[in-house]
C-alpha positions as a Python dict, from the first residue, in 0.01 Angstrom:
ca = {
    (1, 'M'): (0, 0, 0),
    (2, 'G'): (167, 319, -101),
    (3, 'V'): (103, 678, -186),
    (4, 'D'): (333, 860, -422),
    (5, 'N'): (611, 1049, -253),
    (6, 'I'): (502, 1398, -165),
    (7, 'S'): (657, 1672, -371),
    (8, 'N'): (926, 1901, -234),
    (9, 'D'): (661, 2162, -156),
    (10, 'H'): (525, 1931, 113),
    (11, 'E'): (817, 1716, 214),
    (12, 'T'): (697, 1441, 442),
    (13, 'D'): (919, 1438, 745),
    (14, 'K'): (1191, 1692, 680),
    (15, 'V'): (1189, 2070, 645),
    (16, 'M'): (1457, 2333, 589),
    (17, 'D'): (1587, 2516, 892),
    (18, 'T'): (1708, 2875, 885),
    (19, 'E'): (2058, 2771, 778),
    (20, 'G'): (1936, 2564, 485),
    (21, 'E'): (1998, 2225, 645),
    (22, 'K'): (1728, 1961, 688),
    (23, 'V'): (1606, 1891, 1040),
    (24, 'A'): (1373, 1625, 1176),
    (25, 'Y'): (1004, 1718, 1188),
    (26, 'G'): (1010, 1691, 1568),
    (27, 'D'): (1271, 1971, 1574),
    (28, 'V'): (1083, 2204, 1339),
    (29, 'P'): (1077, 2562, 1466),
    (30, 'P'): (734, 2710, 1542),
    (31, 'P'): (522, 2847, 1255),
    (32, 'P'): (570, 3216, 1165),
    (33, 'F'): (279, 3342, 1378),
    (34, 'E'): (418, 3150, 1677),
    (35, 'A'): (767, 3277, 1612),
    (36, 'D'): (635, 3633, 1631),
    (37, 'M'): (447, 3551, 1948),
    (38, 'V'): (755, 3390, 2107),
    (39, 'G'): (963, 3697, 2028),
    (40, 'E'): (717, 3917, 2219),
    (41, 'M'): (710, 3697, 2532),
    (42, 'S'): (858, 3780, 2867),
    (43, 'E'): (1112, 3540, 3015),
    (44, 'A'): (846, 3381, 3239),
    (45, 'E'): (607, 3335, 2946),
    (46, 'R'): (888, 3189, 2736),
    (47, 'N'): (958, 2931, 3009),
    (48, 'V'): (590, 2831, 3005),
    (49, 'Y'): (602, 2803, 2625),
    (50, 'D'): (920, 2592, 2620),
    (51, 'H'): (784, 2363, 2891),
    (52, 'G'): (464, 2318, 2691),
    (53, 'I'): (652, 2228, 2372),
    (54, 'K'): (848, 1962, 2559),
    (55, 'K'): (537, 1833, 2736),
    (56, 'F'): (348, 1771, 2412),
    (57, 'N'): (630, 1629, 2200),
    (58, 'R'): (717, 1302, 2375),
    (59, 'L'): (509, 1038, 2198),
    (60, 'G'): (694, 755, 2024),
    (61, 'W'): (539, 495, 1793),
    (62, 'K'): (508, 232, 2067),
    (63, 'R'): (319, 468, 2294),
    (64, 'L'): (117, 585, 1995),
    (65, 'T'): (16, 222, 1941),
    (66, 'I'): (-92, 194, 2305),
    (67, 'V'): (-292, 518, 2283),
    (68, 'L'): (-458, 397, 1963),
    (69, 'I'): (-538, 64, 2130),
    (70, 'V'): (-686, 248, 2428),
    (71, 'E'): (-903, 455, 2194),
    (72, 'A'): (-994, 170, 1958),
    (73, 'I'): (-1017, -172, 2123),
    (74, 'A'): (-1292, -120, 2375),
    (75, 'L'): (-1666, -108, 2318),
    (76, 'G'): (-1627, -224, 1960),
    (77, 'S'): (-1515, -570, 2070),
    (78, 'L'): (-1814, -597, 2305),
    (79, 'S'): (-2066, -544, 2024),
    (80, 'I'): (-1909, -778, 1765),
    (81, 'P'): (-2063, -1112, 1879),
    (82, 'S'): (-2417, -974, 1843),
    (83, 'T'): (-2335, -861, 1490),
    (84, 'F'): (-2234, -1219, 1408),
    (85, 'A'): (-2574, -1334, 1538),
    (86, 'V'): (-2741, -1111, 1278),
    (87, 'L'): (-2503, -1147, 984),
    (88, 'G'): (-2398, -1509, 1035),
    (89, 'M'): (-2052, -1656, 1078),
    (90, 'V'): (-1926, -1621, 720),
    (91, 'P'): (-2043, -1264, 648),
    (92, 'G'): (-1937, -1165, 1001),
    (93, 'V'): (-1580, -1284, 947),
    (94, 'I'): (-1564, -1126, 600),
    (95, 'C'): (-1687, -791, 736),
    (96, 'C'): (-1445, -795, 1031),
    (97, 'I'): (-1143, -863, 811),
    (98, 'G'): (-1251, -651, 514),
    (99, 'I'): (-1349, -339, 707),
    (100, 'G'): (-1034, -380, 919),
    (101, 'L'): (-807, -378, 614),
    (102, 'I'): (-987, -74, 472),
    (103, 'A'): (-943, 105, 807),
    (104, 'I'): (-568, 35, 801),
    (105, 'Y'): (-541, 181, 451),
    (106, 'T'): (-745, 493, 527),
    (107, 'S'): (-547, 543, 848),
    (108, 'Y'): (-233, 527, 634),
    (109, 'I'): (-375, 805, 415),
    (110, 'V'): (-449, 1014, 724),
    (111, 'G'): (-91, 967, 844),
    (112, 'M'): (53, 1065, 506),
    (113, 'V'): (-155, 1384, 510),
    (114, 'K'): (-10, 1467, 852),
    (115, 'L'): (342, 1415, 721),
    (116, 'A'): (275, 1624, 411),
    (117, 'F'): (106, 1902, 608),
    (118, 'P'): (266, 1911, 958),
    (119, 'E'): (52, 2210, 1057),
    (120, 'V'): (-256, 1984, 1065),
    (121, 'A'): (-311, 1931, 1439),
    (122, 'N'): (-647, 1753, 1421),
    (123, 'Y'): (-910, 1628, 1177),
    (124, 'A'): (-1076, 1970, 1160),
    (125, 'D'): (-754, 2118, 1019),
    (126, 'A'): (-762, 1849, 751),
    (127, 'G'): (-1121, 1955, 679),
    (128, 'R'): (-991, 2306, 619),
    (129, 'L'): (-740, 2173, 365),
    (130, 'L'): (-1013, 1984, 181),
    (131, 'G'): (-1234, 2290, 194),
    (132, 'N'): (-957, 2508, 53),
    (133, 'R'): (-938, 2280, -251),
    (134, 'L'): (-1311, 2333, -301),
    (135, 'G'): (-1302, 2705, -229),
    (136, 'C'): (-1472, 2680, 111),
    (137, 'G'): (-1193, 2629, 363),
    (138, 'R'): (-1375, 2782, 661),
    (139, 'F'): (-1686, 2573, 593),
    (140, 'G'): (-1477, 2255, 568),
    (141, 'Y'): (-1307, 2334, 896),
    (142, 'E'): (-1630, 2409, 1082),
    (143, 'L'): (-1813, 2106, 940),
    (144, 'V'): (-1542, 1857, 1031),
    (145, 'N'): (-1484, 2029, 1364),
    (146, 'A'): (-1853, 1987, 1452),
    (147, 'M'): (-1851, 1623, 1337),
    (148, 'L'): (-1536, 1547, 1535),
    (149, 'G'): (-1667, 1712, 1850),
    (150, 'L'): (-2004, 1538, 1833),
    (151, 'Q'): (-1849, 1198, 1761),
    (152, 'L'): (-1609, 1229, 2054),
    (153, 'I'): (-1896, 1319, 2285),
    (154, 'F'): (-2103, 1028, 2145),
    (155, 'L'): (-1810, 797, 2218),
    (156, 'T'): (-1783, 921, 2574),
    (157, 'A'): (-2161, 875, 2602),
    (158, 'S'): (-2135, 514, 2488),
    (159, 'H'): (-1874, 448, 2758),
    (160, 'C'): (-2095, 618, 3015),
    (161, 'L'): (-2382, 390, 2908),
    (162, 'T'): (-2157, 81, 2925),
    (163, 'G'): (-2037, 183, 3270),
    (164, 'T'): (-2398, 202, 3382),
    (165, 'I'): (-2470, -146, 3241),
    (166, 'A'): (-2155, -281, 3406),
    (167, 'F'): (-2240, -143, 3752),
    (168, 'L'): (-2597, -273, 3728),
    (169, 'D'): (-2470, -619, 3630),
    (170, 'I'): (-2199, -628, 3897),
    (171, 'T'): (-2418, -511, 4184),
    (172, 'K'): (-2746, -678, 4077),
    (173, 'S'): (-2913, -404, 4280),
    (174, 'D'): (-3239, -213, 4241),
    (175, 'I'): (-3064, 123, 4255),
    (176, 'C'): (-3188, 367, 3990),
    (177, 'S'): (-2970, 336, 3681),
    (178, 'I'): (-2930, 714, 3669),
    (179, 'I'): (-2721, 695, 3987),
    (180, 'F'): (-2479, 458, 3820),
    (181, 'A'): (-2478, 679, 3511),
    (182, 'V'): (-2374, 977, 3725),
    (183, 'V'): (-2099, 769, 3891),
    (184, 'S'): (-1976, 658, 3545),
    (185, 'A'): (-1970, 1017, 3421),
    (186, 'I'): (-1769, 1131, 3724),
    (187, 'I'): (-1510, 855, 3674),
    (188, 'L'): (-1480, 943, 3304),
    (189, 'L'): (-1426, 1308, 3397),
    (190, 'L'): (-1157, 1235, 3657),
    (191, 'L'): (-961, 1013, 3416),
    (192, 'A'): (-977, 1283, 3147),
    (193, 'I'): (-795, 1543, 3359),
    (194, 'P'): (-439, 1461, 3231),
    (195, 'P'): (-423, 1653, 2899),
    (196, 'S'): (-122, 1479, 2739),
    (197, 'F'): (-158, 1157, 2539),
    (198, 'T'): (182, 1045, 2666),
    (199, 'E'): (37, 1043, 3016),
    (200, 'V'): (-272, 854, 2896),
    (201, 'A'): (-48, 593, 2731),
    (202, 'I'): (76, 487, 3075),
    (203, 'L'): (-279, 377, 3160),
    (204, 'G'): (-301, 204, 2824),
    (205, 'Y'): (-123, -108, 2943),
    (206, 'V'): (-384, -153, 3216),
    (207, 'D'): (-656, -83, 2961),
    (208, 'F'): (-533, -344, 2713),
    (209, 'A'): (-488, -609, 2983),
    (210, 'S'): (-839, -528, 3105),
    (211, 'I'): (-1021, -586, 2776),
    (212, 'I'): (-820, -896, 2684),
    (213, 'T'): (-887, -1052, 3025),
    (214, 'A'): (-1257, -964, 3013),
    (215, 'I'): (-1292, -1111, 2665),
    (216, 'G'): (-1099, -1421, 2774),
    (217, 'I'): (-1330, -1473, 3073),
    (218, 'T'): (-1634, -1437, 2848),
    (219, 'I'): (-1502, -1680, 2586),
    (220, 'I'): (-1405, -1941, 2847),
    (221, 'G'): (-1731, -1896, 3039),
    (222, 'T'): (-1956, -1924, 2735),
    (223, 'G'): (-1748, -2219, 2607),
    (224, 'V'): (-1793, -2409, 2932),
    (225, 'Q'): (-2166, -2332, 2934),
    (226, 'A'): (-2203, -2455, 2577),
    (227, 'T'): (-2010, -2774, 2649),
    (228, 'N'): (-2224, -2854, 2952),
    (229, 'S'): (-2555, -2770, 2786),
    (230, 'P'): (-2786, -3038, 2637),
    (231, 'G'): (-2639, -3143, 2303),
    (232, 'G'): (-2302, -2981, 2382),
    (233, 'L'): (-2133, -2751, 2132),
    (234, 'S'): (-2318, -2913, 1843),
    (235, 'G'): (-2646, -2804, 1999),
    (236, 'V'): (-2565, -2431, 1992),
    (237, 'P'): (-2797, -2257, 1742),
    (238, 'W'): (-2548, -2063, 1532),
    (239, 'S'): (-2550, -2025, 1156),
    (240, 'A'): (-2295, -1965, 884),
    (241, 'W'): (-2535, -1726, 710),
    (242, 'P'): (-2767, -1438, 814),
    (243, 'K'): (-3049, -1526, 1050),
    (244, 'E'): (-3391, -1594, 905),
    (245, 'N'): (-3614, -1296, 821),
    (246, 'V'): (-3339, -1048, 902),
    (247, 'T'): (-3455, -693, 827),
    (248, 'F'): (-3259, -421, 651),
    (249, 'T'): (-3245, -225, 976),
    (250, 'E'): (-3104, -520, 1175),
    (251, 'A'): (-2844, -603, 911),
    (252, 'F'): (-2726, -246, 870),
    (253, 'I'): (-2697, -185, 1244),
    (254, 'A'): (-2481, -499, 1264),
    (255, 'V'): (-2253, -366, 989),
    (256, 'T'): (-2227, -20, 1145),
    (257, 'N'): (-2133, -178, 1479),
    (258, 'I'): (-1833, -335, 1302),
    (259, 'V'): (-1754, 3, 1142),
    (260, 'F'): (-1761, 155, 1491),
    (261, 'A'): (-1497, -94, 1603),
    (262, 'Y'): (-1249, 40, 1344),
    (263, 'S'): (-1272, 413, 1411),
    (264, 'F'): (-910, 477, 1511),
    (265, 'A'): (-831, 714, 1219),
    (266, 'M'): (-1055, 976, 1378),
    (267, 'C'): (-807, 1073, 1652),
    (268, 'Q'): (-489, 1000, 1458),
    (269, 'F'): (-406, 1360, 1366),
    (270, 'S'): (-428, 1462, 1731),
    (271, 'F'): (-214, 1167, 1845),
    (272, 'M'): (51, 1221, 1576),
    (273, 'D'): (74, 1588, 1673),
    (274, 'E'): (256, 1474, 1988),
    (275, 'M'): (498, 1235, 1815),
    (276, 'H'): (867, 1314, 1814),
    (277, 'T'): (912, 1102, 1496),
    (278, 'P'): (580, 1118, 1306),
    (279, 'R'): (688, 890, 1018),
    (280, 'D'): (688, 598, 1262),
    (281, 'F'): (307, 609, 1263),
    (282, 'I'): (304, 334, 997),
    (283, 'K'): (433, 81, 1252),
    (284, 'S'): (156, 184, 1489),
    (285, 'I'): (-138, 153, 1251),
    (286, 'W'): (-25, -188, 1120),
    (287, 'T'): (28, -317, 1473),
    (288, 'L'): (-310, -185, 1586),
    (289, 'G'): (-496, -285, 1271),
    (290, 'I'): (-381, -647, 1273),
    (291, 'T'): (-438, -670, 1649),
    (292, 'E'): (-792, -539, 1607),
    (293, 'I'): (-875, -774, 1321),
    (294, 'I'): (-758, -1076, 1520),
    (295, 'I'): (-933, -975, 1844),
    (296, 'Y'): (-1261, -881, 1679),
    (297, 'T'): (-1279, -1185, 1452),
    (298, 'V'): (-1184, -1434, 1722),
    (299, 'T'): (-1412, -1270, 1980),
    (300, 'G'): (-1710, -1247, 1748),
    (301, 'A'): (-1676, -1596, 1602),
    (302, 'T'): (-1605, -1788, 1923),
    (303, 'I'): (-1864, -1622, 2148),
    (304, 'Y'): (-2128, -1651, 1875),
    (305, 'A'): (-2037, -2019, 1824),
    (306, 'F'): (-2066, -2079, 2200),
    (307, 'V'): (-2387, -1880, 2264),
    (308, 'G'): (-2573, -1870, 1933),
    (309, 'Q'): (-2857, -1635, 1838),
    (310, 'D'): (-2921, -1529, 2198),
    (311, 'V'): (-2582, -1362, 2244),
    (312, 'S'): (-2610, -1034, 2434),
    (313, 'S'): (-2466, -693, 2360),
    (314, 'P'): (-2241, -597, 2534),
    (315, 'A'): (-2110, -952, 2497),
    (316, 'L'): (-1987, -977, 2858),
    (317, 'T'): (-2347, -1023, 2971),
    (318, 'S'): (-2352, -1362, 2792),
    (319, 'A'): (-2099, -1520, 3030),
    (320, 'G'): (-2362, -1616, 3290),
    (321, 'T'): (-2458, -1446, 3616),
    (322, 'T'): (-2136, -1498, 3812),
    (323, 'L'): (-1884, -1481, 3531),
    (324, 'S'): (-2049, -1178, 3370),
    (325, 'R'): (-2012, -993, 3700),
    (326, 'I'): (-1644, -1088, 3709),
    (327, 'A'): (-1596, -997, 3342),
    (328, 'Y'): (-1758, -656, 3388),
    (329, 'G'): (-1546, -597, 3698),
    (330, 'V'): (-1230, -674, 3502),
    (331, 'A'): (-1355, -459, 3211),
    (332, 'L'): (-1410, -146, 3422),
    (333, 'P'): (-1062, -5, 3341),
    (334, 'V'): (-1115, -34, 2965),
    (335, 'I'): (-1466, 110, 2990),
    (336, 'F'): (-1346, 421, 3169),
    (337, 'I'): (-989, 467, 3040),
    (338, 'S'): (-1090, 428, 2676),
    (339, 'G'): (-1390, 652, 2733),
    (340, 'S'): (-1187, 926, 2896),
    (341, 'I'): (-940, 951, 2608),
    (342, 'N'): (-1223, 1066, 2381),
    (343, 'T'): (-1292, 1347, 2626),
    (344, 'V'): (-921, 1434, 2622),
    (345, 'V'): (-918, 1455, 2241),
    (346, 'F'): (-1232, 1671, 2249),
    (347, 'G'): (-1075, 1896, 2511),
    (348, 'R'): (-752, 1929, 2314),
    (349, 'V'): (-940, 2028, 1998),
    (350, 'V'): (-1160, 2288, 2170),
    (351, 'H'): (-892, 2420, 2408),
    (352, 'G'): (-636, 2436, 2129),
    (353, 'R'): (-874, 2635, 1912),
    (354, 'I'): (-970, 2886, 2181),
    (355, 'F'): (-610, 2947, 2291),
    (356, 'K'): (-435, 2880, 1962),
    (357, 'N'): (-203, 3180, 1989),
    (358, 'S'): (-155, 3173, 2365),
    (359, 'P'): (71, 2972, 2600),
    (360, 'I'): (-251, 2888, 2789),
    (361, 'R'): (-306, 2608, 2535),
    (362, 'F'): (-20, 2411, 2695),
    (363, 'I'): (-228, 2367, 3013),
    (364, 'N'): (64, 2432, 3246),
    (365, 'T'): (-62, 2753, 3407),
    (366, 'K'): (-350, 2825, 3646),
    (367, 'M'): (-565, 2971, 3368),
    (368, 'G'): (-473, 2679, 3142),
    (369, 'W'): (-591, 2425, 3399),
    (370, 'L'): (-911, 2615, 3486),
    (371, 'T'): (-1018, 2642, 3122),
    (372, 'W'): (-920, 2279, 3056),
    (373, 'L'): (-1130, 2152, 3348),
    (374, 'A'): (-1426, 2364, 3237),
    (375, 'I'): (-1418, 2223, 2883),
    (376, 'I'): (-1389, 1854, 2977),
    (377, 'T'): (-1659, 1896, 3243),
    (378, 'A'): (-1900, 2042, 2988),
    (379, 'A'): (-1818, 1760, 2744),
    (380, 'T'): (-1880, 1493, 3009),
    (381, 'I'): (-2216, 1645, 3105),
    (382, 'A'): (-2321, 1645, 2738),
    (383, 'A'): (-2214, 1280, 2706),
    (384, 'F'): (-2416, 1187, 3015),
    (385, 'I'): (-2729, 1347, 2866),
    (386, 'I'): (-2684, 1160, 2534),
    (387, 'A'): (-2639, 829, 2719),
    (388, 'E'): (-2970, 886, 2898),
    (389, 'V'): (-3157, 993, 2583),
    (390, 'I'): (-3034, 694, 2375),
    (391, 'P'): (-3011, 408, 2630),
    (392, 'F'): (-2955, 139, 2364),
    (393, 'F'): (-2597, 12, 2338),
    (394, 'N'): (-2602, -109, 1976),
    (395, 'D'): (-2807, 184, 1848),
    (396, 'L'): (-2584, 441, 2017),
    (397, 'L'): (-2279, 285, 1850),
    (398, 'S'): (-2464, 256, 1519),
    (399, 'I'): (-2586, 614, 1495),
    (400, 'S'): (-2240, 754, 1576),
    (401, 'S'): (-2087, 522, 1315),
    (402, 'A'): (-2335, 631, 1049),
    (403, 'L'): (-2320, 1005, 1111),
    (404, 'F'): (-1951, 1049, 1185),
    (405, 'I'): (-1725, 744, 1149),
    (406, 'S'): (-1850, 694, 793),
    (407, 'G'): (-1664, 1017, 717),
    (408, 'F'): (-1356, 984, 936),
    (409, 'T'): (-1282, 625, 831),
    (410, 'F'): (-1415, 619, 473),
    (411, 'Y'): (-1512, 917, 260),
    (412, 'F'): (-1284, 1187, 410),
    (413, 'P'): (-961, 981, 367),
    (414, 'A'): (-1070, 893, 12),
    (415, 'M'): (-1116, 1263, -61),
    (416, 'M'): (-776, 1336, 94),
    (417, 'W'): (-605, 1101, -148),
    (418, 'F'): (-772, 1261, -450),
    (419, 'M'): (-730, 1620, -337),
    (420, 'L'): (-416, 1628, -122),
    (421, 'L'): (-191, 1331, -193),
    (422, 'R'): (-231, 1217, -553),
    (423, 'K'): (69, 1306, -764),
    (424, 'G'): (154, 1232, -1125),
    (425, 'D'): (-45, 1128, -1429),
    (426, 'W'): (-381, 952, -1386),
    (427, 'K'): (-267, 691, -1639),
    (428, 'E'): (7, 562, -1411),
    (429, 'P'): (-86, 211, -1286),
    (430, 'K'): (-38, 308, -921),
    (431, 'N'): (-271, 607, -957),
    (432, 'L'): (-536, 405, -1140),
    (433, 'V'): (-538, 133, -874),
    (434, 'Q'): (-558, 381, -587),
    (435, 'A'): (-820, 590, -767),
    (436, 'I'): (-1044, 285, -801),
    (437, 'A'): (-980, 181, -439),
    (438, 'N'): (-1055, 526, -300),
    (439, 'T'): (-1366, 563, -515),
    (440, 'V'): (-1499, 238, -370),
    (441, 'I'): (-1409, 352, -17),
    (442, 'F'): (-1586, 685, -75),
    (443, 'L'): (-1901, 505, -192),
    (444, 'I'): (-1888, 272, 111),
    (445, 'G'): (-1878, 579, 333),
    (446, 'M'): (-2183, 727, 161),
    (447, 'V'): (-2378, 401, 193),
    (448, 'V'): (-2291, 375, 565),
    (449, 'L'): (-2391, 740, 617),
    (450, 'V'): (-2735, 709, 457),
    (451, 'G'): (-2823, 347, 536),
    (452, 'G'): (-2681, 355, 886),
    (453, 'T'): (-2857, 676, 986),
    (454, 'Y'): (-3192, 547, 861),
    (455, 'S'): (-3148, 209, 1033),
    (456, 'S'): (-3042, 358, 1367),
    (457, 'I'): (-3333, 601, 1384),
    (458, 'D'): (-3577, 331, 1271),
    (459, 'D'): (-3454, 87, 1535),
    (460, 'I'): (-3470, 346, 1815),
    (461, 'I'): (-3830, 430, 1719),
    (462, 'I'): (-3921, 59, 1711),
    (463, 'K'): (-3769, -4, 2055),
    (464, 'Y'): (-3945, 293, 2212),
    (465, 'D'): (-4275, 182, 2054),
    (466, 'K'): (-4224, -167, 2198),
    (467, 'G'): (-4154, -22, 2541),
    (468, 'E'): (-3814, -189, 2570),
    (469, 'V'): (-3697, 101, 2787),
    (470, 'G'): (-3878, 313, 3042),
    (471, 'G'): (-3806, 639, 2864),
    (472, 'V'): (-3558, 927, 2879),
    (473, 'F'): (-3380, 962, 3217),
    (474, 'S'): (-3558, 653, 3343),
    (475, 'C'): (-3445, 433, 3629),
    (476, 'A'): (-3498, 129, 3405),
    (477, 'A'): (-3187, -62, 3302),
    (478, 'P'): (-3049, 35, 2958),
    (479, 'K'): (-3040, -230, 2685),
}
């Protein structure tokens, strides 16, 4: 997989310093407007600035991989088995592998855009570049900025909802679910306080161990249950093909849940902005992508084969009363650490925009910390409200996939290749192949956007009509 080398106007990981010699991207001097600002600073302000530069330029590719894992391998893995129950074993495996490979490729495109345009600090900046090519740079920036902000809040909301489900399952109490939702929101807020992704990466090892252990407990538990059930493993009602009478809405929600699981390109610009050697991102996305494909495919296939059509979502609930409580207990770190990183990305985008030309953006002064805490608190409150308004796990994942991830993982990267990265004659074999591939990816994104949005809204309406939940801000357990 390769994109033509970027021209000298946008050299990928080297720039010219003031003496005409090439320096590593991590050592690039600040942009002109920052250089002017630095020259006008007092000595105290300059110390704050220098400390901030060092604080947010420490991420290597291994820690980037951990941060990506923290952001990616969480709720997605918990929804996969139920998608297999709808799609069937064969289509489920094909979708997990196929969408995973597409996500790796589009993440590669995102990384190449960051190397070609180092000033791009987040996805909204990339939206500005696309908009500039179409003559509407400000509109492109604002549109993508709104999409990114909403998706990050939806992600935090989905973790808040999962935390509520986990606490209800662990305690088996009659306490109003809103209480557990508030507790989940508070935990998510506290974990989002550290503003640097390097600091979050330290928690990533705990996060990864948490989800792998929880999945392992669920697989072993459901396997033992299936073995001991009447008829044994051969008696489990699973199918190689889609379930009978599957509706368009059911099938599309299953597909969008898989799309949700591969959404790591969304935060990649923000993560790479802290890397000291950005070109190493390729190692990270391949490591993450292959890890995700293996975990999702194995998790989905084995739990579905052990449980059958009645598999729950989140999947941990399928492990049985005792083991599901243990699995949810083990999964608490991944639920809250992965959820908090979305709040951190949201905070960095908003805080960085408000204080773009001020040392306050480095969050190492009193005003920096006060404004940072205000932003992440507001984001967490918004996420809590969304989790209470849409108390359906699969539908919450599906609607965010359709509205936002369809763009960040599919049609935006495809547009980036056509408008920002393509170089040379269209007749060149490499350009023809990538043009076809990116056209297909763009169309997939459009289909997910339209079909997924319709299916999610339709399913939410159906579930409310059936009375499957008590209503908005209800004490009833979410589904």
